[in-house]
C-alpha positions in Angstrom: 144.7 92.7 -220.8 145.7 90.2 -218.1 146.5 87.5 -220.7 148.7 89.9 -222.6 150.7 90.7 -219.5 151.0 87.0 -218.8 152.3 86.3 -222.3 154.8 89.2 -222.1 155.9 88.1 -218.7 156.5 84.5 -219.8 158.5 85.7 -222.9 160.6 88.0 -220.7 161.2 85.2 -218.2 162.5 82.9 -221.0 164.7 85.7 -222.2 166.1 86.3 -218.8 166.6 82.7 -218.1 168.3 82.0 -221.4 170.8 84.9 -221.0 171.4 84.1 -217.3 172.1 80.4 -217.8 174.4 81.2 -220.8 176.4 83.7 -218.8 176.5 81.7 -215.5 177.8 78.7 -217.5 180.0 80.9 -219.7 183.0 78.4 -219.8 180.8 75.9 -221.6 178.5 78.3 -223.4 180.9 79.7 -225.9 183.7 78.4 -228.1 184.4 75.4 -230.3 183.5 72.8 -227.7 180.3 74.2 -226.2 177.2 72.9 -224.6 174.9 75.9 -224.1 172.6 74.6 -221.5 170.2 77.5 -222.1 169.5 75.9 -225.5 167.3 73.4 -223.7 164.8 76.4 -223.6 164.7 76.3 -227.4 162.0 73.7 -227.1 159.6 76.0 -225.2 158.1 77.4 -228.5 156.4 74.0 -228.8 154.3 75.1 -225.8 154.2 78.9 -226.0 154.5 81.2 -229.1 155.8 84.0 -226.8 158.9 81.9 -226.2 160.0 82.8 -229.8 160.8 86.4 -229.1 161.9 85.6 -225.6 164.6 83.2 -227.0 165.7 85.7 -229.5 166.1 88.5 -226.9 167.9 86.1 -224.5 170.3 84.9 -227.1 170.9 88.4 -228.3 171.8 89.6 -224.8 174.0 86.5 -224.2 175.8 87.0 -227.5 176.4 90.7 -226.9 178.1 89.8 -223.6 179.8 86.7 -225.0 182.8 88.2 -226.8 182.5 86.7 -230.3 181.5 90.0 -231.9 178.9 91.1 -234.4 178.7 87.8 -236.3 177.6 86.0 -233.2 175.4 88.8 -232.0 173.4 89.0 -235.2 173.7 85.6 -236.9 173.7 83.6 -233.7 170.5 85.4 -232.6 168.9 85.0 -236.0 169.7 81.3 -235.9 168.0 81.0 -232.6 165.0 82.9 -234.0 164.8 80.6 -237.0 165.1 77.5 -234.9 162.4 78.8 -232.5 160.0 79.3 -235.5 160.8 75.8 -236.8 160.3 74.3 -233.3 156.9 76.0 -233.0 155.9 74.4 -236.4 157.3 70.9 -235.6 154.8 68.1 -235.8 156.5 66.1 -232.9 159.0 66.4 -230.1 161.8 64.8 -232.0 161.5 67.4 -234.8 161.1 70.2 -232.3 164.4 69.2 -230.7 166.1 68.6 -234.1 165.4 72.1 -235.4 167.8 74.0 -233.1 170.4 71.3 -233.5 170.4 71.5 -237.3 170.0 75.3 -237.6 172.7 76.1 -235.1 175.2 73.5 -236.3 174.9 74.9 -239.8 174.7 78.6 -239.2 176.8 79.0 -236.1 179.3 76.4 -237.4 179.7 78.3 -240.6 180.2 81.8 -239.3 182.3 80.8 -236.3 184.6 79.0 -238.8 184.9 82.3 -240.6 185.5 84.3 -237.4 188.1 82.0 -236.0 189.8 80.6 -239.1 189.2 77.0 -237.8 187.7 74.3 -240.1 184.0 74.6 -240.8 183.3 70.9 -240.4 184.9 70.9 -237.0 182.8 73.9 -235.9 179.6 72.4 -237.3 180.2 69.0 -235.6 181.1 70.5 -232.3 178.2 73.0 -232.2 175.9 70.1 -233.4 177.0 67.8 -230.6 176.6 70.5 -228.0 173.1 71.3 -229.3 172.1 67.6 -229.3 173.1 67.4 -225.6 171.2 70.6 -224.8 168.1 69.8 -226.8 167.7 66.1 -226.6 169.2 65.3 -223.2 168.0 68.5 -221.4 165.3 70.1 -223.6 163.1 67.0 -224.2 162.8 66.2 -220.5 162.2 69.9 -219.8 159.4 69.9 -222.4 157.8 66.8 -221.0 158.0 68.2 -217.5 156.4 71.5 -218.5 153.6 69.7 -220.2 152.7 67.9 -217.0 152.6 71.1 -214.9 150.1 73.9 -214.7 152.6 76.2 -216.4 152.1 74.7 -219.9 148.5 75.8 -220.4 147.9 72.4 -221.9 146.1 69.3 -220.6 
């Protein structure tokens, strides 16, 4: 029972942190030129499977409050969920970081092009670059730090 509570708590904490970071940094979290700093957390499924639903819930909340409508709420959250599953299955840290970059660049880039009427390639490149910053420059160091701490559950 204690372990189940611990897993639920960690997943909820990831959801809260994702949503909070996205909203606190709202000017850079939404739009065609975005670096969603909270996307650094998309590497946490490499450590904890409970991060997968946590990321989905956090992204869903952030997208409900973000103002880009139902496309972003449902497809953006689904993209984060898919990226989290792929990150969990990744064989190394590079692939773990690449999963959210590729998934979000393609999925978010495509539907945001539709929503805004701006060119698809522009959206895909901008989202991809922002994801690369979040996942490689912030997420990989975060992942390595967490592995060295008692929070990872790994040795």
